[in-house]
C-alpha positions as CSV (number, residue, x, y, z in Angstrom):
1,M,117.1,91.0,133.8
2,N,117.1,94.1,136.0
3,D,118.8,97.4,135.2
4,E,121.9,96.6,137.2
5,E,122.6,93.5,135.1
6,K,122.1,95.3,131.8
7,L,124.5,97.3,129.7
8,S,122.9,100.5,130.9
9,N,125.0,99.9,134.0
10,P,128.4,101.6,133.1
11,K,130.3,98.8,134.8
12,K,128.7,96.2,132.5
13,T,129.5,98.3,129.4
14,I,133.2,98.8,130.4
15,E,133.5,95.0,131.2
16,I,132.2,94.0,127.8
17,I,134.3,96.6,125.9
18,Q,137.4,95.4,127.8
19,K,136.6,91.7,127.3
20,Y,136.4,92.0,123.6
21,Q,139.1,94.7,123.4
22,F,136.6,96.7,121.3
23,S,138.0,99.9,119.7
24,F,135.5,102.7,119.0
25,Q,135.3,103.5,115.3
26,K,135.1,107.3,114.7
27,K,133.8,106.6,111.1
28,F,130.7,104.9,112.7
29,G,130.1,107.7,115.3
30,Q,129.9,105.2,118.1
31,N,128.7,106.5,121.5
32,F,127.1,103.8,123.8
33,L,124.3,104.7,126.2
34,I,125.0,104.1,129.9
35,D,121.9,105.6,131.6
36,S,118.8,103.4,132.3
37,H,116.6,106.4,133.0
38,V,117.2,107.8,129.5
39,I,116.5,104.4,128.0
40,H,113.2,104.1,129.9
41,K,112.2,107.5,128.5
42,M,113.0,106.3,125.0
43,I,110.9,103.1,125.4
44,D,108.0,105.1,126.9
45,A,108.2,107.7,124.1
46,A,108.2,104.9,121.4
47,Q,105.0,103.5,122.8
48,I,106.2,99.9,122.1
49,T,103.9,97.1,123.0
50,D,104.3,93.3,123.0
51,Q,102.5,93.3,119.6
52,D,105.1,95.5,117.9
53,F,107.9,94.6,115.5
54,V,110.8,97.0,116.1
55,L,113.6,97.9,113.7
56,E,116.6,99.1,115.6
57,I,119.3,101.0,113.8
58,G,122.9,100.7,115.1
59,P,122.5,98.6,118.3
60,G,126.2,99.0,119.2
61,I,126.8,96.5,122.0
62,G,123.1,96.0,122.5
63,T,122.2,98.4,125.3
64,L,118.9,99.7,124.0
65,T,118.3,96.4,122.3
66,Q,118.0,94.6,125.6
67,Y,115.1,96.9,126.7
68,L,113.5,96.8,123.3
69,A,113.5,93.0,123.4
70,E,111.7,93.1,126.8
71,S,109.0,95.4,125.4
72,A,108.4,94.3,121.8
73,R,107.2,91.1,120.2
74,E,110.3,91.0,117.9
75,V,113.3,93.2,117.3
76,M,115.5,93.4,114.2
77,A,118.8,95.1,115.0
78,V,120.8,96.4,112.0
79,E,124.5,96.9,112.7
80,I,127.0,98.0,110.1
81,D,130.2,97.3,112.2
82,R,131.2,93.6,111.9
83,A,133.4,93.9,115.0
84,L,130.3,94.2,117.1
85,L,128.6,91.0,116.0
86,P,130.4,88.7,118.5
87,I,129.6,91.1,121.3
88,L,125.9,91.2,120.3
89,S,125.9,87.4,120.3
90,E,126.8,87.5,123.9
91,T,124.9,90.5,125.2
92,L,121.6,89.4,123.5
93,S,121.9,85.7,124.1
94,S,119.1,85.8,126.6
95,Y,116.6,87.2,124.1
96,S,115.1,84.8,121.6
97,N,113.1,87.5,119.9
98,V,116.1,89.5,118.5
99,T,117.6,89.1,115.1
100,V,120.9,90.9,114.4
101,V,121.6,91.9,110.7
102,N,125.0,93.1,109.6
103,A,124.1,95.7,107.0
104,D,124.1,99.4,106.1
105,I,120.6,100.7,107.0
106,L,120.6,103.0,103.9
107,K,120.9,99.9,101.7
108,L,118.5,97.6,103.6
109,D,115.1,96.7,102.0
110,I,113.0,97.8,105.0
111,A,109.7,97.2,103.2
112,A,110.8,93.6,102.6
113,A,111.6,93.2,106.2
114,A,108.2,94.5,107.2
115,R,106.5,92.1,104.9
116,G,108.6,89.1,106.1
117,K,108.6,89.8,109.8
118,N,105.4,91.8,110.3
119,N,103.0,90.6,107.6
120,G,103.4,94.0,105.9
121,Q,101.9,95.8,109.0
122,K,103.5,99.1,110.2
123,I,106.6,98.8,112.2
124,R,108.3,101.0,114.8
125,V,111.9,102.3,114.5
126,A,114.2,103.0,117.4
127,A,117.8,104.1,117.4
128,N,120.7,105.8,119.1
129,L,121.8,107.3,115.8
130,P,125.3,108.3,115.0
131,Y,125.3,112.1,114.6
132,Y,127.0,112.1,111.2
133,I,124.2,110.1,109.6
134,T,121.1,111.3,111.5
135,T,119.5,113.4,108.7
136,P,120.1,111.0,105.8
137,V,118.7,108.0,107.8
138,I,115.6,109.8,109.1
139,M,114.8,111.4,105.7
140,S,115.4,108.0,103.9
141,L,112.9,106.4,106.3
142,L,110.3,109.1,105.7
143,E,110.7,109.8,102.0
144,K,110.4,106.2,100.9
145,H,106.8,106.0,102.3
146,L,107.7,102.8,104.2
147,P,105.3,101.0,106.5
148,I,106.5,102.8,109.6
149,R,104.3,103.8,112.5
150,S,106.8,105.8,114.4
151,I,110.5,106.6,114.7
152,T,112.0,107.3,118.1
153,V,115.7,108.2,118.0
154,M,118.5,109.7,120.0
155,V,120.0,112.6,118.0
156,Q,122.1,115.7,118.5
157,K,120.0,118.2,120.5
158,E,120.4,120.9,117.9
159,V,119.0,118.5,115.2
160,A,116.0,117.6,117.4
161,M,115.3,121.3,117.9
162,R,115.4,121.9,114.2
163,M,113.0,119.0,113.5
164,Q,110.2,120.4,115.7
165,A,110.8,124.2,115.0
166,G,108.1,126.4,113.7
167,P,108.1,129.5,111.3
168,G,110.0,132.5,112.4
169,T,112.3,130.7,114.9
170,R,116.0,130.4,114.7
171,D,116.0,126.6,114.3
172,Y,113.3,126.6,111.6
173,G,114.5,125.4,108.2
174,A,114.3,122.8,105.4
175,L,114.7,119.9,107.9
176,S,111.8,121.2,110.0
177,L,109.5,121.3,107.0
178,A,110.6,118.0,105.6
179,V,110.1,116.2,108.9
180,Q,106.8,117.9,109.6
181,Y,105.5,117.0,106.1
182,Y,105.7,113.3,107.0
183,A,105.5,113.1,110.8
184,K,104.5,114.9,114.0
185,P,107.7,115.5,116.0
186,S,108.0,115.8,119.8
187,I,111.1,115.9,122.0
188,A,110.8,113.3,124.8
189,A,114.0,114.0,126.7
190,N,117.2,116.1,126.7
191,V,120.3,114.0,127.3
192,P,123.6,115.3,128.6
193,P,127.0,114.0,127.3
194,N,127.7,112.0,130.5
195,C,125.1,109.5,129.6
196,F,127.4,108.0,127.0
197,I,130.7,106.2,126.6
198,P,132.7,107.9,125.1
199,R,131.2,111.3,125.9
200,P,130.2,113.3,122.8
201,N,131.1,116.9,122.6
202,V,127.4,118.1,122.4
203,G,124.1,117.5,124.1
204,S,121.6,115.0,122.8
205,A,117.9,114.6,122.8
206,V,115.3,111.8,122.3
207,I,112.8,112.8,119.6
208,H,109.7,110.8,118.7
209,L,108.3,111.1,115.2
210,E,104.7,109.9,114.8
211,C,104.4,109.1,111.1
212,L,101.3,110.6,109.4
213,D,98.9,108.6,107.3
214,K,98.9,111.5,104.9
215,P,100.7,114.8,104.8
216,P,99.1,117.8,106.6
217,V,99.0,119.8,103.4
218,E,97.9,118.9,99.8
219,V,100.2,119.8,97.0
220,K,100.1,119.2,93.3
221,D,103.8,118.3,92.9
222,E,105.7,117.0,96.0
223,Q,109.1,117.3,94.2
224,M,108.3,120.9,93.4
225,L,107.4,121.6,97.0
226,F,110.8,120.4,98.3
227,R,112.7,122.2,95.5
228,V,111.0,125.4,96.7
229,I,111.8,124.7,100.3
230,R,115.5,123.9,99.6
231,A,115.9,127.0,97.4
232,S,114.4,129.2,100.2
233,F,116.8,128.0,102.8
234,N,120.0,127.7,100.8
235,H,120.4,131.4,101.6
236,R,117.9,132.0,104.3
237,R,118.4,135.8,104.6
238,K,117.5,136.3,100.9
239,T,113.9,137.2,99.9
240,M,111.9,134.4,98.4
241,I,111.9,136.0,95.0
242,N,115.7,136.1,94.9
243,A,116.1,132.6,96.4
244,L,113.7,131.1,93.8
245,R,115.2,133.0,90.9
246,E,118.7,132.0,91.8
247,S,118.0,128.3,92.4
248,P,119.4,126.0,89.6
249,D,116.7,123.4,90.5
250,L,113.9,125.7,89.5
251,N,115.2,127.6,86.4
252,M,112.8,130.5,86.6
253,T,112.8,134.3,86.0
254,R,112.3,136.9,88.7
255,Q,108.9,137.7,87.2
256,Q,107.7,134.1,87.5
257,A,108.7,134.0,91.1
258,A,107.0,137.3,91.8
259,D,103.8,136.1,90.0
260,A,103.7,133.0,92.2
261,L,104.0,135.0,95.4
262,E,101.4,137.4,94.3
263,R,98.9,134.6,93.5
264,T,99.4,133.1,97.0
265,G,98.9,136.5,98.6
266,L,102.5,136.9,99.8
267,P,104.5,140.1,99.7
268,E,107.6,140.4,97.5
269,N,110.0,140.9,100.4
270,V,108.9,137.7,102.3
271,R,111.6,135.3,103.4
272,G,111.3,131.5,103.5
273,E,111.9,131.4,107.2
274,Q,108.6,133.2,107.7
275,L,106.4,130.8,105.7
276,S,104.5,127.8,107.1
277,L,104.3,124.4,105.4
278,E,100.9,125.3,104.0
279,Q,102.2,128.6,102.5
280,F,105.1,126.7,100.9
281,A,102.6,124.3,99.4
282,R,100.6,127.1,97.9
283,V,103.8,128.7,96.4
284,A,104.7,125.3,94.9
285,D,101.3,124.9,93.5
286,A,101.5,128.3,91.8
287,L,104.8,127.4,90.3
288,A,103.5,124.0,89.1
289,D,100.5,125.7,87.4
290,P,101.1,125.5,83.6
291,R,99.6,129.1,83.3
292,L,103.0,130.3,84.5
């Protein structure tokens, strides 16, 4: 099927929406892609081959799914909106390697799907994610240590910038550190609002997360690391000492916070936005040390 016949052609998308009298659900954050150039960039960034099993989150009417099916060995498309199921039955009828699952991705047993569909081997994830659920979905995929090789998703441009930001920059924060602990992020394309129906109010970006076999830093207590990170960015203009002391998750004195910074060679007036992931790991290790 060439691009003109696919749903990336705006005429085809409008035809199928009108045929089924589909109503966009604001609660599901539905914005359908209508630009084949963007989709080709997504496919290229995802590095999908005919050996790959791909999990697609939120296929919508099947626009990206059609391209994934032509590139991958098999695609499982997980869609939460039951109203889209009959549409997907039509738009994906030409592809025998696609399975549509009506489920909430946050409740789906992805590890079981990988075992059943891909012999437990690592899978690839692709999605045009609803903006309201972007961070919960991505962090759920990363934190559960699932057998995932890469995640390539369309997200709000601002969120993509935050994921790949480094220390000292405006976009750097807890999300930057969390993503970079589990994956190597890279923005593959910036996408303007006119590439969607309906048009969102903000720009978008395709970001590729290459999942790491092991984190780039060693830390004694992973939970402590993320408690320290969250505390540091809850009030990003506060010094680390005050941020740590005031965090209900850490329950420590000012002196304990000061001692931890001193042992890691950091000044008392340092702020979290200045620290690298490695420095955060050292602070977390100092706090996890029973001598404190």
